[in-house]
VOKOLDO-619612 format. One line per field, with one value per residue (C-alpha): residue number from 1; residue in one letter; x negated, y negated, z negated. Coordinates in Angstrom, 1 decimal. Example, Ala and Ser with C-alpha at 12.3 -4.5 7.8 and 13.67 -1.06 7.14 Angstrom:
<recs>
seq 1, 2
type A, S
X -12.3, -13.7
Y 4.5, 1.1
Z -7.8, -7.1
</recs>
This chain:
<recs>
seq 1, 2, 3, 4, 5, 6, 7, 8, 9, 10, 11, 12, 13, 14, 15, 16, 17, 18, 19, 20, 21, 22, 23, 24, 25, 26, 27, 28, 29, 30, 31, 32, 33, 34, 35, 36, 37, 38, 39, 40, 41, 42, 43, 44, 45, 46, 47, 48, 49, 50, 51, 52, 53, 54, 55, 56, 57, 58, 59, 60, 61, 62, 63, 64, 65, 66, 67, 68, 69, 70, 71, 72, 73, 74, 75, 76, 77, 78, 79, 80, 81, 82, 83, 84, 85, 86, 87, 88, 89, 90, 91, 92, 93, 94, 95, 96, 97, 98, 99, 100, 101, 102, 103, 104, 105, 106, 107, 108, 109, 110, 111, 112, 113, 114, 115, 116, 117, 118, 119, 120, 121, 122, 123, 124, 125, 126, 127, 128, 129, 130, 131, 132, 133, 134, 135, 136, 137, 138, 139, 140, 141, 142, 143, 144, 145, 146, 147, 148, 149, 150, 151, 152, 153, 154, 155, 156, 157, 158, 159, 160, 161, 162, 163, 164, 165, 166, 167, 168, 169, 170, 171, 172, 173, 174, 175, 176, 177, 178, 179, 180, 181, 182, 183, 184, 185, 186, 187, 188, 189, 190, 191, 192, 193, 194, 195, 196, 197, 198, 199, 200, 201, 202, 203, 204, 205, 206, 207, 208, 209, 210, 211, 212, 213, 214, 215, 216, 217, 218, 219, 220, 221, 222, 223, 224, 225, 226, 227, 228, 229, 230, 231, 232, 233, 234, 235, 236, 237, 238, 239, 240, 241, 242, 243, 244, 245, 246, 247, 248, 249, 250
type M, V, D, D, V, R, L, R, Q, I, C, L, V, A, P, Q, L, E, P, V, I, S, D, I, S, A, I, M, G, L, S, V, C, Y, R, D, G, N, V, A, K, Y, G, L, E, N, A, L, L, P, V, D, T, I, L, L, E, V, V, A, P, F, K, R, G, T, A, A, G, R, F, V, E, K, T, G, G, R, G, G, Y, M, A, I, F, C, C, E, D, P, G, A, R, G, A, R, A, N, A, M, G, V, R, T, A, N, V, I, T, H, T, P, Y, H, G, V, Q, L, H, P, R, D, C, R, A, A, F, I, E, F, N, H, T, E, G, S, D, D, I, L, G, P, Y, P, P, A, G, P, D, W, Q, K, S, I, R, K, D, T, T, L, A, L, T, E, V, E, M, K, S, P, D, P, L, A, L, A, E, H, W, G, R, I, I, G, V, P, A, E, G, E, A, M, L, R, L, P, N, S, V, F, R, F, V, K, G, D, S, E, I, M, S, G, L, T, F, E, V, A, D, K, T, K, V, L, N, A, A, R, A, R, G, C, A, V, V, G, D, E, F, F, L, C, G, V, T, F, K, L, T, T
X -9.5, -7.8, -6.3, -4.0, -2.4, 0.1, 3.1, 6.0, 8.6, 8.4, 10.7, 12.3, 14.3, 17.3, 19.6, 22.5, 22.5, 25.1, 25.7, 21.7, 22.0, 25.2, 22.5, 19.8, 22.2, 23.7, 20.6, 18.2, 20.8, 19.5, 21.6, 21.5, 20.7, 20.7, 21.5, 19.5, 21.2, 17.8, 16.9, 19.9, 17.6, 15.7, 18.6, 18.6, 20.7, 19.4, 20.0, 17.6, 17.5, 14.7, 12.8, 11.8, 9.8, 9.4, 12.0, 13.0, 14.3, 16.3, 16.7, 18.8, 19.2, 22.8, 21.6, 19.0, 15.5, 14.1, 11.0, 13.0, 15.0, 11.6, 10.2, 12.9, 13.1, 9.1, 8.8, 11.9, 13.3, 10.1, 7.6, 8.2, 8.4, 6.3, 4.4, 4.7, 2.1, 2.5, -0.9, -2.2, -2.7, -1.1, -2.7, -6.6, -5.5, -4.1, -7.1, -9.7, -7.4, -7.4, -11.5, -11.3, -9.4, -6.0, -3.3, -0.7, 2.8, 5.1, 4.7, 7.8, 8.3, 11.6, 10.5, 9.1, 8.5, 5.3, 4.8, 2.3, 2.9, 0.4, 0.5, 1.0, -0.6, -3.7, -2.8, -2.0, 0.8, 3.0, 3.3, 1.5, 2.8, 1.4, 3.4, 3.7, 6.5, 5.4, 5.4, 6.5, 3.2, 5.6, 6.2, 10.0, 10.2, 11.9, 11.7, 14.1, 13.5, 15.5, 18.1, 18.6, 19.6, 17.7, 16.1, 20.0, 20.2, 17.1, 18.5, 16.1, 18.6, 17.8, 14.9, 12.0, 9.3, 8.0, 4.3, 3.0, 2.8, 1.7, 0.2, -0.4, -3.7, -5.7, -8.6, -7.3, -10.1, -11.0, -7.3, -7.7, -11.1, -8.9, -6.0, -8.7, -10.4, -7.2, -5.5, -9.0, -9.1, -11.9, -10.9, -11.4, -12.3, -10.4, -8.6, -7.2, -6.0, -5.2, -3.3, -2.3, 1.4, 1.1, -1.4, -1.4, -2.8, -3.9, -3.5, -4.1, -1.2, -0.7, -0.3, -0.5, 2.8, 3.8, 5.1, 6.4, 7.3, 6.8, 9.2, 8.9, 12.4, 13.9, 15.7, 14.4, 16.9, 20.0, 17.9, 17.6, 21.0, 22.6, 20.4, 22.0, 25.2, 24.5, 23.5, 19.6, 17.6, 15.5, 12.4, 10.6, 11.0, 11.0, 14.0, 13.8, 16.2, 15.6, 12.4, 10.1, 9.9, 11.3, 9.0, 9.9, 7.8, 8.8
Y -251.9, -252.5, -248.8, -249.4, -252.5, -253.0, -255.7, -254.8, -258.0, -261.6, -263.6, -267.2, -269.5, -271.3, -274.0, -271.1, -267.8, -268.4, -269.0, -267.9, -263.9, -263.7, -265.7, -263.6, -260.1, -261.3, -262.6, -260.2, -257.2, -256.3, -255.2, -256.1, -253.3, -254.7, -257.9, -257.6, -258.7, -259.0, -262.1, -263.8, -264.5, -266.9, -268.6, -266.9, -264.8, -262.7, -260.1, -257.9, -257.0, -254.2, -254.4, -251.0, -250.4, -254.1, -255.9, -259.5, -261.0, -264.4, -265.8, -269.3, -270.8, -271.3, -273.7, -276.7, -276.5, -273.2, -272.6, -271.7, -274.9, -277.1, -275.5, -276.3, -279.9, -280.3, -278.8, -279.7, -276.3, -275.5, -272.5, -269.0, -268.5, -265.3, -262.3, -259.3, -256.4, -252.9, -251.1, -248.6, -250.7, -254.4, -255.0, -254.6, -257.0, -259.9, -259.2, -259.8, -262.5, -264.2, -263.7, -266.0, -268.5, -267.6, -267.6, -265.1, -266.6, -264.0, -259.9, -257.8, -254.4, -252.6, -248.6, -246.9, -250.5, -252.9, -256.4, -259.3, -262.6, -265.0, -268.8, -270.2, -273.8, -271.4, -268.7, -271.8, -272.0, -269.4, -267.0, -263.5, -260.6, -257.3, -254.2, -250.4, -248.2, -245.1, -241.7, -243.3, -243.0, -242.9, -246.0, -245.2, -243.6, -245.2, -249.1, -250.6, -254.4, -252.9, -250.9, -247.0, -246.5, -249.1, -246.7, -246.2, -249.9, -249.6, -250.5, -250.4, -251.1, -255.1, -255.6, -253.3, -254.6, -257.7, -257.6, -260.8, -263.3, -266.9, -269.4, -273.0, -275.0, -278.1, -275.3, -272.2, -270.2, -271.5, -270.2, -267.2, -266.2, -267.7, -265.1, -262.5, -262.7, -262.6, -259.1, -257.8, -257.7, -259.4, -262.2, -261.0, -263.0, -266.4, -266.5, -263.2, -260.8, -257.4, -255.0, -251.3, -252.7, -256.2, -258.9, -262.5, -265.1, -268.5, -271.6, -275.3, -277.3, -280.4, -278.5, -275.4, -273.3, -269.9, -271.1, -268.4, -264.6, -262.7, -259.8, -257.0, -256.8, -254.3, -257.4, -260.9, -262.4, -260.9, -262.1, -265.9, -266.0, -264.8, -267.8, -270.3, -268.9, -269.6, -273.2, -272.0, -274.4, -272.3, -273.0, -270.5, -267.6, -269.1, -270.5, -272.0, -270.4, -270.4, -272.6, -270.7, -269.9, -266.8, -265.7, -262.8, -260.2, -257.2
Z -70.4, -67.0, -66.7, -69.7, -69.4, -66.6, -66.3, -68.2, -68.0, -66.8, -68.8, -67.4, -69.2, -68.3, -70.2, -69.7, -68.7, -66.1, -63.4, -63.3, -64.0, -61.2, -58.8, -59.3, -59.4, -56.0, -54.4, -55.1, -55.5, -59.0, -62.1, -65.6, -67.9, -71.2, -73.1, -76.3, -79.8, -81.2, -79.8, -81.6, -84.4, -82.5, -81.2, -77.8, -75.6, -72.9, -70.2, -68.2, -64.8, -63.4, -60.4, -60.1, -63.5, -64.0, -65.9, -65.0, -68.0, -68.7, -71.8, -73.0, -75.9, -77.8, -80.3, -80.7, -82.4, -80.1, -78.1, -75.2, -75.6, -76.1, -73.3, -70.9, -72.4, -71.8, -68.4, -66.6, -66.1, -64.4, -64.7, -65.9, -69.9, -70.5, -69.2, -70.9, -70.7, -72.1, -73.3, -75.6, -78.8, -78.8, -82.1, -81.1, -78.0, -80.4, -82.3, -79.4, -78.4, -82.0, -81.8, -79.0, -80.9, -79.0, -82.2, -82.4, -82.2, -83.3, -84.2, -83.5, -84.7, -84.2, -84.3, -81.7, -80.3, -81.1, -79.8, -80.2, -78.8, -78.4, -78.5, -75.5, -76.1, -76.4, -73.4, -71.3, -68.7, -70.5, -73.5, -73.0, -74.9, -75.5, -76.6, -76.9, -77.3, -79.5, -77.9, -74.3, -72.1, -69.3, -67.2, -66.9, -70.1, -73.0, -73.9, -76.1, -75.3, -72.0, -73.8, -73.8, -70.3, -68.6, -65.9, -64.5, -63.5, -60.8, -57.7, -54.5, -51.7, -51.9, -53.5, -53.5, -56.1, -58.0, -56.6, -57.5, -60.0, -59.1, -61.7, -60.9, -62.6, -61.8, -62.2, -60.8, -61.4, -65.2, -65.8, -63.9, -66.1, -69.2, -68.7, -67.5, -71.0, -72.8, -71.0, -70.3, -66.3, -64.7, -62.2, -58.3, -55.3, -55.1, -58.7, -58.9, -61.5, -60.0, -62.4, -61.7, -60.7, -59.9, -59.1, -60.6, -58.2, -59.7, -57.4, -57.2, -59.0, -60.9, -63.9, -65.7, -65.2, -63.8, -60.5, -58.4, -58.2, -54.8, -54.0, -51.8, -50.2, -47.6, -45.4, -45.9, -43.5, -46.0, -48.9, -47.6, -46.6, -49.7, -51.7, -49.4, -50.0, -53.8, -53.4, -53.5, -51.2, -48.8, -47.5, -45.0, -47.0, -50.4, -52.5, -55.8, -58.9, -62.8, -62.7, -60.0, -56.2, -55.8, -52.3, -50.1, -48.3, -46.2
</recs>
C-alpha cells in the first residue's frame, strides 16, 4: 500500500479567510489556484494554494453550526483540520478503516473525483481523507478540488516544498501507529510515517493535534522577515499562522 498513497492536501481552518490567505501568499510566496464553490453546501468557503504538487487549503465557516466552526471553537483555533491523501481505491481504504472501528464521516463524488472522509474523533488529531481522480495517475494531472488549471499557479521562487507534517500527542508512538494502520504505512523509528512525497512526524504534546508544517524555502531570512512584517511572532526559524507552526528549512 505504501507506493500508491501520497499526501495530496493539508487543510487548515480559520475564522475568516482574510487576512489569512493574504498572509500566507505574501509570506510564503504562494498563489491561490482555486476557490471551490462546492464547499458552500457545508457552510464553508475556501482557497487553495499549490506548494509544488501538494495543495495547502484554508477553509472558513460563513454560517453557524459547521464542523469547521465547531473545530475552531473547540481548539481555540489551534491545529490543522485535515490530511488528504490520493490513492488508487479510496473506497477500499475507507472500508479497511471502518473494519478498524474508524467511521466514515462523508463520501464525496464529483465525477471523475471520489473521496472518502473519515471521522476525526476516530482518526484522532485531524480528519483523514482518501481520494482518487479517475484517469489522473500523474501527480501533476487533473485534480478537480484544486480547479481546472491548478498547475499554472505553482511557484518556486520562495517556497519549494512542503516536506513534513508534525502531529502532537501525549503518546506520539501510539498515534503514529494508529495513523499508520489507517493510511497503510508502517510507523518507523521514533514515531514517523514516511510517504513518497512527505513525512509525518509525531512528537510529545498535551493534546492530539496537527501542530506544524515544515517547508523547504529558498531564503529563510526573506520568509521570516515577511512573517514579521505581517505581524507573526517569529521564534528561530518558525512562526505561527492559521493554527499551526510554519517551520522553515533550506
